GUPADREN-148859 format. One line per 2 residues: number of its first residue (from 1); their letters; for each residue x, y negated, z negated of N, C-alpha, C. Coordinates in pm, 1 decimal. Atoms other than C-alpha are relative to their C-alpha. Layout:
N
NUM> A> X:Y:Z:X:Y:Z:X:Y:Z | ...
REM end
This chain:
210
1> DG> 85.2:119.5:0.0:0.0:0.0:0.0:88.6:-124.3:0.0 | -78.3:122.4:-3.4:114.7:-354.5:58.2:-87.3:-122.3:-17.1
3> FV> 68.2:126.5:16.0:24.5:-721.0:16.4:52.8:-98.1:103.3 | -41.0:108.7:-87.8:28.6:-1017.3:251.6:14.6:-125.2:-84.7
5> VN> -25.2:118.9:80.4:184.0:-1326.5:94.7:46.7:-112.5:90.5 | -47.6:118.6:-71.1:257.0:-1679.9:206.8:131.4:-41.9:-63.5
7> DG> -131.9:33.3:52.1:628.8:-1738.7:162.7:47.4:-127.8:68.4 | -42.5:128.3:-56.0:685.6:-2109.2:227.8:-56.0:-26.3:136.9
9> GT> 64.1:22.2:-127.5:443.1:-2108.9:518.4:12.8:116.4:95.6 | -17.2:-118.9:-82.4:556.1:-1776.7:660.1:-72.0:116.9:-63.8
11> MK> 73.6:-114.8:51.2:321.0:-1483.3:619.8:87.2:124.0:5.3 | -81.5:-120.7:8.3:496.1:-1168.9:501.9:-81.2:112.3:-62.2
13> TI> 59.2:-118.3:61.7:387.8:-815.6:415.5:106.1:67.2:-85.7 | -94.9:-65.0:90.4:552.7:-657.0:112.9:-67.0:119.9:-63.8
15> PA> 55.7:-117.8:68.1:508.1:-317.0:-51.9:-52.0:-37.6:-138.8 | 55.8:25.9:132.7:297.6:-307.9:-368.8:105.3:16.1:-107.9
17> TD> -103.3:-25.4:100.8:599.5:-174.3:-556.3:94.4:-118.7:-16.0 | -91.2:114.1:6.9:787.1:-497.5:-479.3:-64.5:-124.9:-57.5
19> VS> 69.7:121.2:42.6:521.9:-736.2:-612.6:59.7:-57.7:-126.5 | -53.2:52.3:126.7:659.4:-761.4:-964.9:135.3:-64.9:20.3
21> TY> -131.0:59.5:-27.6:1006.4:-827.6:-826.4:-15.5:-129.3:78.8 | 18.2:115.5:-87.6:875.8:-1071.4:-566.5:-42.5:-123.6:-77.4
23> VG> 50.5:114.8:75.8:691.3:-1292.5:-817.0:75.4:-21.4:-128.2 | -80.4:20.8:118.2:951.2:-1256.2:-1085.7:-49.7:75.8:-120.5
25> GF> 51.8:-77.0:112.6:743.7:-1019.2:-1302.2:-95.2:-83.0:-83.9 | 96.6:72.2:82.0:453.5:-1107.9:-1528.8:-61.7:95.2:-101.2
27> DV> 69.5:-73.4:104.4:329.4:-974.9:-1861.1:-34.7:-99.4:-110.0 | 45.5:90.4:106.4:190.0:-1116.3:-2188.2:113.4:-85.9:-55.0
29> SS> -112.1:76.0:54.7:537.5:-1222.1:-2300.3:33.5:-122.2:84.9 | -25.0:113.7:-87.9:545.0:-1459.8:-2001.7:-88.8:-119.2:-33.3
31> IT> 97.1:104.4:28.4:252.4:-1662.1:-2141.2:46.7:-84.7:-117.4 | -29.1:89.0:111.9:330.4:-1967.9:-2350.5:-113.2:10.8:-101.7
33> GA> 102.2:-16.5:101.4:147.7:-1920.0:-2682.1:-61.6:137.5:1.7 | 53.6:-135.6:-9.6:112.3:-1543.6:-2642.1:-39.6:57.0:-135.7
35> TA> 32.9:-49.1:133.6:86.2:-1499.4:-3020.8:-150.1:-13.2:-25.9 | 144.1:0.1:24.7:-270.0:-1406.4:-3118.6:-35.1:-92.1:-116.4
37> LT> 52.7:84.6:107.5:-468.7:-1657.2:-3328.7:-98.6:81.7:-80.2 | 82.0:-88.9:83.3:-629.1:-1476.1:-3622.9:-98.1:-74.6:-89.2
39> ST> 95.6:78.2:78.6:-833.6:-1760.7:-3772.7:-68.2:-100.9:92.0 | 73.3:97.5:-80.3:-1083.7:-2019.5:-3648.1:89.6:-118.9:33.6
41> PA> -83.8:114.4:-36.3:-904.0:-2293.6:-3451.7:-43.4:-127.4:-71.2 | 31.6:132.4:53.2:-881.8:-2639.9:-3603.2:-63.1:-83.9:110.0
43> GT> 69.7:82.3:-97.9:-1086.9:-2909.1:-3434.8:92.3:-62.5:102.2 | -95.3:63.1:-91.9:-774.4:-3061.2:-3279.7:84.8:100.7:75.7
45> DE> -66.3:-100.5:-82.8:-642.0:-2729.4:-3146.7:-51.3:-12.0:142.7 | 34.4:25.0:-139.4:-641.5:-2733.5:-2769.5:-7.9:127.2:82.7
47> FV> 10.4:-104.6:-100.8:-747.2:-2505.2:-2485.1:36.0:-61.3:135.1 | -29.1:43.8:-136.4:-629.3:-2528.6:-2124.6:-105.0:60.4:92.1
49> LS> 101.1:-47.8:-94.4:-895.5:-2505.1:-1855.5:19.6:-67.4:134.5 | -6.6:55.6:-134.3:-933.1:-2570.4:-1486.2:-122.4:-87.0:23.8
51> DN> 106.6:93.4:-32.4:-1139.2:-2880.2:-1404.5:1.8:-20.7:150.9 | 5.3:5.9:-146.3:-1219.5:-2820.1:-1037.0:139.6:13.8:61.7
53> GT> -132.6:-28.1:-54.0:-868.7:-2687.7:-981.5:113.3:-73.1:-68.8 | -102.3:74.4:72.8:-685.5:-2935.5:-1207.2:3.8:47.6:-144.7
55> LK> -12.1:-46.6:136.9:-552.6:-2796.3:-1535.4:-5.4:-117.4:-96.5 | 14.5:104.6:101.2:-658.5:-3005.0:-1835.7:-8.0:63.1:-137.6
57> RI> 11.3:-43.9:138.3:-646.8:-2978.1:-2215.6:-131.9:-50.5:-58.4 | 123.3:41.1:67.9:-959.8:-2991.4:-2433.1:6.8:43.1:-145.5
59> DF> 1.6:-33.3:142.1:-993.5:-3004.4:-2812.9:-108.9:101.8:-29.9 | 98.1:-100.0:40.8:-1173.3:-2714.4:-2979.0:-126.8:-65.7:-53.3
61> SL> 117.3:69.0:56.4:-1404.9:-2966.8:-3151.1:-102.8:-32.0:107.7 | 92.2:32.0:-108.5:-1556.5:-3050.4:-2810.4:-73.0:122.7:51.2
63> MQ> 64.9:-124.1:-40.2:-1656.5:-2685.1:-2767.7:-93.0:51.5:-109.2 | 85.8:-37.7:111.3:-1847.4:-2670.9:-3098.0:-128.0:-83.3:2.8
65> NT> 122.2:80.1:15.8:-2196.6:-2795.2:-3194.6:25.7:-110.3:-101.7 | -37.7:111.1:86.1:-2045.7:-3108.0:-3346.5:-28.8:-129.4:75.3
67> PH> 31.1:9.9:142.3:-2165.1:-3347.0:-3482.6:-109.6:98.1:-45.3 | 107.1:-77.1:61.3:-2372.6:-3130.3:-3717.7:-4.2:-29.7:-148.9
69> WE> 17.5:35.0:140.8:-2513.0:-3179.5:-4067.4:-120.0:75.9:-56.1 | 117.4:-47.7:72.7:-2752.2:-3039.6:-4328.4:3.4:-63.2:-137.7
71> VG> 4.1:79.5:123.0:-2863.9:-3243.7:-4628.4:-126.6:30.9:-79.4 | 113.8:-26.7:86.8:-3097.9:-3209.6:-4926.0:-15.5:-107.1:-106.2
73> LS> 29.1:95.5:106.9:-3238.9:-3392.0:-5227.0:92.7:20.6:-118.7 | -71.3:-10.6:127.0:-3052.7:-3468.9:-5547.2:-95.8:-15.1:-117.7
75> AD> 102.9:14.2:104.2:-3377.7:-3533.0:-5741.5:-136.1:7.4:67.0 | 135.4:3.1:-53.7:-3754.8:-3500.4:-5701.4:-30.7:-139.9:53.9
77> QS> 35.8:128.4:-60.8:-3902.6:-3774.6:-5483.6:-151.0:-8.2:14.6 | 143.3:23.6:-12.8:-4255.2:-3916.4:-5502.0:-27.1:-76.9:129.2
79> IS> 34.0:63.0:-127.7:-4425.2:-4018.9:-5175.7:-126.6:-83.6:-17.6 | 113.7:91.2:16.1:-4656.1:-4324.4:-5182.4:-106.8:26.5:104.5
81> NT> 114.0:-18.7:-88.6:-5001.1:-4320.9:-5022.2:9.5:-90.6:122.7 | 7.6:70.9:-128.8:-5035.2:-4429.3:-4653.8:123.0:-85.3:29.6
83> TW> -125.4:71.6:-24.8:-4671.6:-4533.4:-4630.7:103.4:96.9:55.3 | -110.3:-82.2:-49.4:-4404.5:-4385.1:-4407.4:118.2:-16.4:-94.2
85> TK> -104.9:1.8:101.8:-4137.1:-4293.2:-4660.0:119.0:83.4:45.2 | -121.7:-70.7:-39.0:-3780.2:-4201.1:-4580.1:40.6:98.6:-109.6
87> LQ> -46.9:-98.4:97.3:-3664.0:-3881.6:-4748.4:141.9:-33.4:-42.8 | -126.3:47.5:55.3:-3373.3:-3962.9:-4977.7:100.0:115.3:-14.2
89> FS> -96.4:-110.0:0.1:-3134.6:-3685.7:-4878.9:139.0:-53.0:-34.8 | -132.4:46.9:44.9:-2813.3:-3742.5:-5074.2:95.1:114.6:-31.9
91> VD> -87.8:-115.5:21.1:-2677.0:-3387.4:-5111.3:48.1:48.4:136.6 | -61.1:-41.1:-125.6:-2439.0:-3306.7:-4827.8:25.7:150.1:-7.8
93> RT> -3.0:-145.3:20.0:-2495.9:-2931.8:-4791.1:101.8:70.5:89.0 | -94.0:-67.6:-90.1:-2304.5:-2817.2:-4483.7:46.4:-94.3:109.2
95> NG> -43.1:98.5:-98.5:-2179.0:-3129.8:-4314.3:129.0:45.7:64.9 | -120.9:-41.8:-70.4:-1925.5:-3038.3:-4047.8:96.0:-114.9:15.5
97> SG> -63.0:129.0:-15.4:-1753.5:-3362.6:-4118.0:150.2:1.2:-18.2 | -138.5:38.8:15.3:-1420.4:-3421.0:-4277.3:2.7:-145.5:42.7
99> TP> -0.9:135.3:-55.1:-1358.5:-3730.1:-4066.7:-35.5:8.8:147.6 | 88.4:87.9:76.3:-1584.2:-3878.1:-3945.7:-110.5:77.1:-70.9
101> DY> 116.3:-57.1:66.5:-1879.4:-3815.1:-4174.3:-122.1:-28.0:86.7 | 116.2:15.3:-86.4:-2215.9:-3767.7:-4005.4:-129.2:-30.9:-76.0
103> WD> 120.0:32.7:76.4:-2458.3:-3847.8:-4290.2:31.9:-107.6:-101.9 | -12.3:110.7:94.1:-2496.0:-4170.6:-4487.5:-86.0:32.1:-121.6
105> TS> 73.1:-43.5:118.9:-2592.1:-4054.3:-4838.8:-57.3:-117.1:-79.2 | 56.4:117.6:67.9:-2671.8:-4411.7:-4950.2:-121.9:-54.3:72.8
107> NY> 110.7:53.5:-79.7:-2903.2:-4514.2:-4665.0:-84.4:110.1:64.1 | 81.2:-116.8:-38.6:-3033.7:-4162.0:-4589.4:-24.5:6.1:151.4
109> KT> 8.4:-7.2:-145.6:-2958.7:-4152.0:-4218.2:131.2:55.4:54.3 | -122.6:-45.9:-62.8:-2709.8:-4005.1:-3975.3:88.8:-119.2:33.9
111> EN> -93.7:101.4:-44.9:-2400.5:-4196.4:-3869.9:107.1:67.1:86.6 | -111.8:-46.6:-83.4:-2116.0:-4161.9:-3619.4:-39.8:107.9:100.1
113> LT> 41.1:-98.6:-99.2:-2323.4:-3957.1:-3375.0:50.9:-39.9:138.2 | -36.8:23.7:-138.7:-2190.9:-3922.1:-3021.2:-123.3:18.7:87.7
115> AG> 116.0:-6.0:-89.4:-2430.0:-3959.0:-2727.8:-24.4:142.7:47.6 | 34.3:-132.8:-48.3:-2616.7:-3645.8:-2623.1:-134.1:46.5:-53.7
117> DY> 123.3:-61.1:49.2:-2906.8:-3413.1:-2701.3:27.1:75.6:-130.2 | -16.2:-61.9:131.1:-2954.2:-3290.9:-3059.9:-124.5:81.4:-34.9
119> YV> 110.6:-72.6:63.8:-3166.4:-3018.3:-3212.2:-2.6:-43.4:-145.9 | 14.6:49.1:137.2:-3300.1:-3157.6:-3542.0:-113.4:76.4:-67.4
121> FL> 101.1:-77.5:71.6:-3506.1:-2988.5:-3812.2:-23.2:-56.8:-139.1 | 39.4:44.3:133.4:-3686.5:-3057.2:-4139.8:-84.6:107.8:-64.8
123> NI> 81.6:-91.5:79.7:-3818.8:-2823.4:-4406.6:-47.1:-75.8:-123.5 | 53.3:80.9:109.5:-4050.1:-2975.3:-4668.0:-103.3:78.3:-78.7
125> SF> 100.0:-61.1:87.4:-4257.9:-2860.9:-4965.3:-27.7:-93.2:-116.8 | 39.8:86.5:110.8:-4451.5:-3037.5:-5241.3:-37.4:83.5:-122.4
127> EG> 48.5:-61.7:123.2:-4513.1:-2950.5:-5605.0:-149.1:-26.1:-15.2 | 140.9:34.5:9.0:-4849.1:-3131.7:-5588.1:-76.0:47.4:122.3
129> HA> 83.7:-45.2:-110.6:-5140.2:-3019.1:-5369.3:-62.2:-122.0:67.2 | 51.8:115.5:-72.8:-5250.6:-3258.4:-5094.9:-150.1:5.8:18.9
131> GS> 144.1:-12.0:-18.2:-5608.0:-3130.1:-5093.4:-36.9:-8.6:146.4 | 46.5:11.4:-138.7:-5793.7:-3230.6:-4775.6:61.1:-120.4:70.5
133> ST> -60.6:118.4:-61.3:-5570.5:-3527.9:-4703.1:78.3:37.3:125.7 | -83.6:-17.0:-118.3:-5380.9:-3575.6:-4380.0:143.2:-34.9:-35.5
135> AY> -140.5:28.0:25.3:-5005.0:-3559.5:-4390.4:78.7:23.4:128.3 | -87.5:-14.0:-115.2:-4733.2:-3599.0:-4131.1:145.1:5.0:-47.3
137> IS> -144.3:1.8:19.6:-4366.7:-3508.5:-4137.0:63.1:-34.7:133.7 | -54.7:51.1:-125.0:-4148.1:-3678.4:-3880.0:151.5:-13.7:-7.3
139> IK> -143.1:22.8:-16.7:-3789.4:-3684.7:-3759.6:12.5:-110.3:104.1 | 2.1:117.8:-85.8:-3723.5:-4026.7:-3608.2:140.6:-41.8:42.8
141> RY> -124.2:55.7:-52.4:-3451.0:-4171.5:-3389.4:-15.0:-151.5:13.8 | -1.6:145.6:-9.3:-3368.3:-4541.4:-3419.6:121.8:-44.0:80.8
143> NS> -117.6:53.5:-68.5:-3143.1:-4753.1:-3200.6:85.2:-79.3:-97.9 | -93.8:68.3:88.6:-2852.9:-4952.6:-3339.4:-59.6:-123.5:-64.9
145> GG> 66.2:116.8:58.1:-3087.8:-5247.0:-3402.8:-109.2:35.7:-98.9 | 98.6:-42.5:97.4:-3317.3:-5038.1:-3624.2:-140.5:15.1:54.9
147> TE> 131.5:-15.6:-61.0:-3605.7:-5007.2:-3374.8:-26.9:147.0:29.5 | 35.1:-139.4:-24.9:-3783.1:-4672.4:-3369.7:-23.4:20.7:148.9
149> QQ> 12.6:-25.7:-143.0:-3754.0:-4524.8:-3021.5:-70.3:131.8:30.4 | 55.1:-131.5:-28.9:-3862.5:-4163.9:-3047.6:-13.7:77.8:-129.8
151> AV> 18.7:-82.0:119.1:-3995.1:-3917.9:-3303.4:-64.4:132.0:38.5 | 71.6:-127.0:-10.5:-4100.2:-3556.9:-3331.9:-75.3:18.0:-130.8
153> AR> 82.0:0.4:121.0:-4390.4:-3526.5:-3577.2:-95.5:118.0:-1.8 | 92.3:-112.2:16.9:-4624.0:-3263.8:-3715.6:-96.7:-29.9:-113.5
155> AV> 99.3:10.1:106.4:-4948.7:-3276.2:-3913.3:-2.8:131.5:-77.8 | -1.1:-120.3:83.0:-4963.5:-3033.5:-4205.9:-116.1:-2.9:-98.6
157> DE> 100.8:-9.0:104.9:-5223.1:-2909.8:-4456.5:32.6:121.8:-87.9 | -29.4:-107.2:95.8:-5227.9:-2671.3:-4752.7:150.7:12.2:-22.6
159> WR> -146.3:6.9:0.3:-4869.1:-2780.5:-4798.6:55.6:-8.4:-141.7 | -52.2:-1.6:136.6:-4775.7:-2679.3:-5148.5:98.1:115.3:-17.5
161> KQ> -108.3:-91.5:36.9:-4447.9:-2504.7:-5230.3:42.1:100.6:107.6 | -43.2:-99.3:-98.1:-4457.0:-2255.8:-4944.2:88.0:-61.7:107.8
163> GH> -88.2:69.8:-91.6:-4290.6:-2517.8:-4724.7:-48.0:1.3:143.9 | 29.1:11.2:-142.0:-4328.2:-2629.4:-4364.8:129.3:-34.5:71.8
165> HH> -121.9:23.2:-76.7:-4047.1:-2612.8:-4111.0:-37.0:-62.0:133.3 | 31.2:76.4:-120.3:-4039.5:-2851.0:-3817.8:130.1:-33.3:71.6
167> GG> -120.2:32.3:-75.7:-3789.9:-2908.8:-3538.1:-32.5:-53.9:137.6 | 16.4:52.8:-134.1:-3739.4:-3070.1:-3201.0:133.2:-48.9:53.4
169> IL> -121.5:48.9:-66.1:-3487.7:-3217.8:-2958.3:-12.0:-150.6:21.1 | -5.6:144.0:-19.0:-3391.5:-3586.3:-2957.9:120.9:-34.9:85.5
171> NV> -111.3:52.0:-79.0:-3178.1:-3768.0:-2702.2:56.2:-122.6:-70.3 | -63.8:103.1:82.1:-2931.1:-3990.0:-2885.1:102.5:-75.8:83.1
173> AS> -101.7:85.0:-61.6:-2731.3:-4282.8:-2747.3:101.3:-41.2:-105.6 | -101.6:46.3:93.8:-2412.6:-4415.1:-2903.3:-56.3:-112.9:-85.8
175> GD> 52.0:101.0:91.6:-2506.3:-4618.9:-3212.0:-136.7:32.9:-56.4 | 129.3:-42.4:54.2:-2844.2:-4446.4:-3263.8:19.2:76.6:-130.2
177> YI> -4.3:-81.7:121.1:-2928.8:-4279.8:-3594.2:-134.6:67.9:-21.0 | 117.4:-84.5:22.9:-3181.9:-4024.8:-3721.6:-36.7:-1.8:-147.4
179> TY> 49.4:-7.3:136.6:-3398.9:-4025.9:-4034.4:-110.7:105.1:-7.8 | 108.9:-95.3:27.1:-3652.1:-3787.6:-4193.1:-103.7:-72.9:-86.0
181> EV> 101.2:81.2:66.9:-3984.3:-3942.0:-4301.4:-131.2:77.8:-18.0 | 125.6:-65.9:35.2:-4320.3:-3841.3:-4455.2:-109.3:-105.4:-18.3
183> WH> 117.0:87.1:18.1:-4669.9:-3998.6:-4451.9:-118.1:85.8:-44.1 | 122.2:-71.4:38.7:-4997.6:-3896.3:-4623.5:-105.2:-101.4:-45.7
185> NQ> 107.8:87.8:49.3:-5336.8:-4041.7:-4724.3:-80.0:71.1:-109.2 | 62.8:-75.8:109.3:-5407.8:-3832.9:-5034.4:-74.3:-92.2:-96.1
187> GG> 69.7:95.4:86.5:-5513.0:-4149.0:-5222.3:88.4:-60.6:-105.8 | -96.0:51.1:97.1:-5219.6:-4195.6:-5456.9:135.3:60.7:30.4
189> SL> -131.5:-60.6:-20.1:-4856.9:-4105.7:-5489.0:-11.8:150.6:-13.5 | 18.4:-144.2:-7.1:-4829.0:-3740.6:-5403.4:112.4:74.8:-68.7
191> GH> -90.1:-91.1:69.2:-4661.4:-3512.5:-5655.9:145.5:-37.2:9.3 | -143.3:18.9:-20.7:-4293.9:-3469.2:-5604.7:46.1:99.5:104.0
193> LY> -60.0:-95.8:-91.1:-4093.0:-3317.0:-5333.1:73.6:105.4:-80.6 | -54.5:-114.2:72.1:-3974.3:-2976.3:-5442.4:125.5:44.6:71.8
195> EA> -19.4:7.8:142.0:-3715.1:-2926.3:-5580.7:120.9:-84.1:-28.6 | -110.8:86.9:36.8:-3460.6:-3131.6:-5770.9:133.2:73.8:10.3
197> ND> -140.0:-44.1:16.2:-3082.8:-3090.8:-5782.3:67.6:51.4:126.3 | -71.3:-49.1:-118.0:-3008.3:-2904.8:-5460.9:-82.1:-7.1:127.3
199> GS> 82.0:11.2:-118.9:-3297.7:-2965.2:-5223.1:-14.8:130.8:74.0 | -1.1:-130.6:-64.6:-3317.9:-2593.7:-5157.5:-127.1:29.8:78.7
201> VT> 123.7:-20.5:-73.8:-3678.1:-2614.9:-5033.8:-28.2:-116.6:94.5 | 14.3:116.3:-86.7:-3680.2:-2966.9:-4889.5:136.9:-42.3:49.1
203> YG> -131.1:32.2:-55.7:-3388.9:-3029.9:-4654.6:-15.5:-31.9:148.2 | -0.2:32.9:-141.9:-3305.7:-3161.7:-4309.9:139.1:18.7:58.8
205> GG> -128.0:-18.7:-63.9:-3032.3:-3113.5:-4055.3:-9.6:-16.1:149.5 | -1.9:8.2:-144.0:-2929.0:-3112.2:-3694.6:138.5:27.9:54.8
207> FK> -129.5:-23.1:-65.4:-2653.8:-3042.4:-3442.3:-12.0:-32.1:148.0 | -3.3:36.5:-142.8:-2551.6:-3150.0:-3093.4:-3.6:127.1:85.0
209> IA> 11.1:-115.3:-87.7:-2647.8:-2910.8:-2815.5:47.5:-29.4:141.8 | -45.6:33.0:-135.6:-2543.4:-3099.0:-2499.9:41.5:-146.1:7.2
REM end
């Protein structure tokens, strides 16, 4: 068996047995960085890929679902009647941050998000019973000027302790931020969000998907 090769513009046929000699030989030891990586790469570790035929480097962080975050309550929170109320998530549960951070625990909103599509979610439960009142849970996107631009919302009923999970996709521009908010018309302040200290039943999060 043989191979046809282009040798400086001249086509030549060589035996298969001569290929390794012809190209100088090739095995794993020829590869720069042949040592196996046995742990998850750091965000700044790089991969080499072909971008339409041009070799380029890319950080591992750009191949992950980053930015991503998950946050919960640090105390019970009461929700006023007929008022959209921002959930005061101040426990950073699984923020993929380091630097930069993606959740503002003082103003209860995301920060430092890069432009793209995000899957966002909210799980909520109350200690008090809402009865026959109407309630809405919403995940809202605001622009850098604080104007609400888009929201994914859901009406809920019989919403005591068992929890309600809600999610959707938001398109985020640079400078936008996301909040989690609740509204109801039960007639007075509604119970408390369940539960204090770790927000294990009421929590929100999200991650970039594209």
